[in-house]
C-alpha positions as CSV (number, residue, x, y, z in Angstrom):
1,M,19.4,-46.4,50.5
2,S,19.5,-47.0,46.6
3,N,15.9,-46.2,46.2
4,E,16.6,-42.9,48.2
5,R,19.3,-41.9,45.7
6,R,17.3,-42.8,42.7
7,A,14.4,-40.3,43.7
8,E,16.8,-37.6,44.4
9,R,18.8,-37.8,41.2
10,G,17.4,-35.1,39.3
11,F,17.9,-34.2,35.6
12,G,20.5,-36.2,33.7
13,L,22.6,-35.0,30.8
14,I,20.4,-36.7,28.2
15,E,17.1,-35.2,29.7
16,L,18.9,-31.5,29.6
17,V,20.0,-32.0,26.1
18,V,16.6,-33.2,25.0
19,T,15.0,-30.2,26.7
20,I,17.4,-27.7,25.4
21,V,16.5,-29.0,21.8
22,I,12.9,-28.8,22.2
23,L,13.1,-25.2,23.4
24,G,15.2,-24.2,20.6
25,I,13.0,-25.7,18.1
26,A,10.1,-24.1,19.9
27,L,11.9,-20.6,20.0
28,T,12.8,-20.8,16.2
29,A,9.3,-21.5,15.3
30,V,7.8,-18.5,17.3
31,L,10.6,-16.2,16.3
32,G,10.0,-17.1,12.8
33,G,6.3,-16.4,12.8
34,I,6.9,-12.9,14.5
35,A,9.3,-12.2,11.7
36,A,6.7,-12.8,9.0
37,V,3.8,-11.0,10.9
38,T,6.6,-8.1,11.2
39,R,7.4,-8.2,7.5
40,R,3.5,-7.8,6.5
41,S,2.7,-5.3,9.1
42,A,3.4,-2.6,6.5
43,D,1.4,-4.1,3.8
44,P,-1.8,-2.4,4.7
45,V,-0.2,0.8,4.8
46,V,1.3,0.4,1.3
47,L,-2.1,-0.8,0.1
48,A,-3.8,2.3,1.6
49,Q,-1.1,5.0,0.2
50,A,-1.6,3.1,-3.4
51,N,-5.2,3.1,-3.1
52,A,-5.1,7.1,-2.1
53,I,-3.0,7.8,-4.9
54,A,-5.1,6.0,-7.4
55,E,-8.2,7.8,-6.1
56,A,-6.5,11.1,-6.5
57,Y,-5.3,10.3,-10.0
58,L,-8.8,9.2,-11.1
59,E,-10.6,12.3,-9.7
60,E,-8.1,14.4,-11.2
61,I,-9.1,12.8,-14.7
62,L,-12.5,12.8,-14.3
63,L,-12.7,16.5,-13.4
64,R,-11.1,17.3,-17.2
65,R,-13.1,17.8,-19.9
66,Y,-13.9,14.9,-22.2
67,R,-12.7,16.2,-25.4
68,D,-9.8,18.7,-26.1
69,P,-11.1,22.3,-26.2
70,D,-8.0,23.0,-28.8
71,A,-9.2,20.5,-31.3
72,P,-12.8,19.7,-31.2
73,G,-14.2,16.5,-33.0
74,S,-16.6,13.9,-32.4
75,G,-16.6,10.3,-32.0
76,C,-14.4,8.6,-29.4
77,S,-10.7,8.5,-29.8
78,F,-7.8,9.2,-27.2
79,T,-4.3,9.3,-28.4
80,G,-2.5,11.0,-25.2
81,P,-1.1,14.3,-25.0
82,G,0.5,16.4,-27.5
83,A,4.4,16.3,-27.8
84,S,4.8,19.4,-25.9
85,E,2.3,18.8,-23.0
86,A,3.3,17.8,-19.5
87,R,0.9,16.6,-17.0
88,E,0.5,20.1,-15.2
89,T,-1.0,21.2,-18.8
90,F,-3.5,18.3,-19.5
91,D,-6.9,19.8,-20.2
92,D,-9.0,16.5,-21.4
93,I,-9.2,13.0,-20.5
94,G,-7.6,12.1,-23.7
95,D,-4.3,13.6,-22.5
96,Y,-4.2,10.9,-19.7
97,A,-4.2,8.1,-22.6
98,H,-1.2,6.0,-22.2
99,F,0.1,8.3,-19.1
100,S,2.7,6.4,-16.9
101,G,5.4,7.7,-14.7
102,P,6.4,8.0,-11.0
103,A,3.5,8.8,-8.8
104,A,2.9,12.5,-7.9
105,L,0.1,13.8,-5.9
106,Q,-0.3,17.0,-7.5
107,A,0.6,17.9,-11.2
108,V,4.2,19.3,-10.4
109,P,7.2,18.0,-11.6
110,G,9.7,16.4,-9.1
111,D,6.8,16.2,-6.4
112,S,6.7,12.5,-6.4
113,V,5.8,9.8,-3.9
114,D,8.6,7.3,-3.5
115,G,8.5,3.9,-4.7
116,Y,5.1,4.2,-6.5
117,E,4.4,4.1,-10.1
118,V,1.1,5.1,-12.0
119,S,-0.2,4.1,-15.4
120,V,-3.4,5.4,-16.7
121,R,-5.4,3.9,-19.7
122,V,-8.5,5.9,-21.2
123,L,-10.7,3.6,-23.3
124,C,-13.5,4.0,-25.4
125,T,-16.6,2.1,-24.0
126,V,-20.4,1.7,-24.0
127,L,-22.4,1.7,-20.7
128,N,-24.9,-1.1,-21.0
129,D,-26.2,-0.4,-24.7
130,L,-27.3,3.0,-23.6
131,P,-27.0,5.1,-26.7
132,A,-28.6,8.0,-25.2
133,L,-25.6,8.5,-23.0
134,G,-23.5,9.2,-26.0
135,D,-19.7,8.8,-26.1
136,A,-18.2,7.3,-23.0
137,A,-14.9,6.4,-21.8
138,R,-13.5,3.9,-19.3
139,I,-10.4,5.3,-17.2
140,E,-8.3,2.7,-15.6
141,V,-5.7,3.9,-13.1
142,T,-3.0,1.5,-11.9
143,V,-0.7,2.1,-8.9
144,T,2.1,-0.1,-8.4
145,H,4.6,-0.1,-5.4
146,R,7.8,-1.1,-6.8
147,P,9.5,-2.6,-3.8
148,T,6.6,-4.9,-2.9
149,A,5.0,-5.3,-6.4
150,Y,1.7,-4.5,-4.7
151,S,-0.7,-3.1,-7.3
152,V,-4.1,-1.4,-7.1
153,R,-6.4,-0.7,-9.9
154,L,-9.5,1.6,-9.9
155,T,-11.9,2.1,-12.6
156,G,-14.0,5.1,-13.5
157,F,-16.4,6.0,-16.2
158,R,-17.0,9.4,-18.1
159,T,-19.5,10.3,-20.5
160,N,-19.3,13.3,-23.1
161,H,-21.5,15.7,-21.2
162,D,-19.3,18.9,-21.8
163,S,-21.3,20.4,-24.5
């Protein structure tokens, strides 16, 4: 009879506690992985939005004149906008030199995309030692998402073909 009792015993207290501990550890690992995936699921959206903002700025800048029509000159130098100029009045690529601020998809004051910062650099450059192209500028647009510190940088080139 003692052999029959041993076969019918079932789980003891120790086996039950060990099972609960193992299940707790496994559940913690699975939930931790789900939490990490959930946190990062918005990353592609943030990067896509930053890229779209950078593309919009770069296109806006590349469509402007190479030189300021109000101050004609020669050579390559970009000093930024005049003291009274705002983005909505920028008329040449040099006005964007050293530009930075909250991202706005259009040059309308107060029309910002929350959480994104834009900075622009306009630099003189030479394109593969091709003097026939004349003056050239390298335009770097960097968009940073402040909450996550993700950053996207796009670079474009503009030659002086206005004249």
